[in-house]
C-alpha positions as CSV (number, residue, x, y, z in Angstrom):
1,M,49.8,82.9,107.5
2,T,52.1,85.8,108.3
3,F,52.0,88.7,110.8
4,N,54.0,91.9,110.2
5,L,55.3,93.7,113.3
6,E,55.3,97.0,111.3
7,G,58.2,98.5,113.2
8,S,57.4,97.0,116.6
9,E,60.0,94.8,118.4
10,F,57.5,92.1,119.4
11,I,53.9,91.2,119.9
12,E,52.6,89.3,123.0
13,L,51.5,85.8,122.3
14,K,47.9,86.3,123.5
15,N,47.5,89.4,121.3
16,L,48.9,87.6,118.3
17,L,46.2,85.0,118.6
18,K,43.5,87.7,118.8
19,V,44.9,89.9,116.0
20,M,45.1,86.9,113.6
21,S,41.5,85.9,114.5
22,L,42.6,82.5,115.8
23,V,40.5,83.1,118.9
24,E,37.6,85.5,119.5
25,T,38.4,86.8,122.9
26,G,41.4,87.5,125.2
27,G,40.0,85.0,127.7
28,E,40.0,82.3,125.0
29,A,43.6,83.2,124.1
30,K,44.7,83.0,127.7
31,A,42.9,79.6,128.2
32,A,44.4,78.1,125.1
33,I,47.9,79.2,126.1
34,E,47.5,78.1,129.8
35,N,46.2,74.7,128.6
36,G,49.3,74.1,126.5
37,E,47.5,74.3,123.1
38,V,49.9,76.9,121.6
39,K,53.5,76.3,120.4
40,V,56.2,78.8,119.6
41,D,59.0,77.5,117.4
42,G,57.8,73.9,118.0
43,E,57.7,74.1,121.8
44,V,54.6,74.4,124.0
45,E,54.3,77.8,125.5
46,T,52.3,78.6,128.6
47,R,53.2,82.2,129.2
48,K,50.5,84.5,128.0
49,G,52.8,87.5,127.8
50,R,55.5,85.7,125.8
51,K,57.1,88.1,123.4
52,V,57.0,86.8,119.9
53,R,59.6,88.4,117.6
54,A,60.4,88.4,113.9
55,G,61.4,85.0,112.6
56,Q,59.4,83.0,115.2
57,T,56.5,80.7,114.3
58,V,53.3,80.2,116.4
59,V,51.1,77.2,115.9
60,Y,47.5,76.9,117.3
61,Q,45.0,74.3,116.1
62,K,47.0,73.4,113.0
63,T,47.2,77.0,112.0
64,S,50.8,78.3,111.7
65,V,51.6,82.1,111.9
66,T,55.1,83.3,111.0
67,V,56.1,86.7,112.5
68,Q,58.0,89.1,110.2
69,E,59.6,92.5,110.7
């Protein structure tokens, strides 16, 4: 899967999970991140507000999302 930033510099990790329908609610996104279930560029990320930029890849429950400009 890919996500297009459409001119933005970044998207927050919790918002990316919601926009890509990987979670249903913001609370679910926060819990998944806090529990270490989300990886950014292959490393576990526990910061909900992590800025994900073009070229980075997020993985959650075997689903991979690559962020593009």
